[in-house]
Steps between C-alpha positions, in 0.01 A plus 500: 500500500439298187687483173278381217512438128213491254543229236327404177388147410846422358675597825633828361533756778311815397528704820695489827402701805498518877220568744398482864164339416514243221122455474426873479775561244395211277139625515623839376690335214194296400310825438779631272417438133865462397533173690268294279769241420569410863433134580641464851690674779806372686600662828730467797496666839822672604529670837816702439416815298858534372492144367171554319625825341817333373317192374237708322761710318703192413198310364374793294843547344544127448157416353417841347121464533314702238283684755782613732602844381705635790805285426455435129621835365872431492539523877670163530736603777483181700813289470470254784449128533239349725580202720491156338181404683311776315386246241356285778251760624163338561244724331137476604243483222175687443266460203431835332144444379249432777272324250786266412524398866129417501533301175796303637305421817202382294725276289637338815150446636386338175796261507415397853146398408 
């Protein structure tokens, strides 16, 4: 399973979710008109379902992303502390806009010439 967060160009987390297929889920989000401010996606793969559930709830309550509604309506019932190494999680990175990927690749090619 994957835990992911959708971020704007300033690094503000706008949505946090979990999925079995990161590519399929991100494709679904790209079609959603409310996610126009998304600049990039960060994600991690977590094998233990209990761990991913706890981390998702913790992160939503901690960051309070504007597009997460299930935990943002006064349901802040999580009073636990994650291990110290939580801040050292290595997130993978995915560019949101496919056209941006192509533009970045073109820029690199131009610099190589």
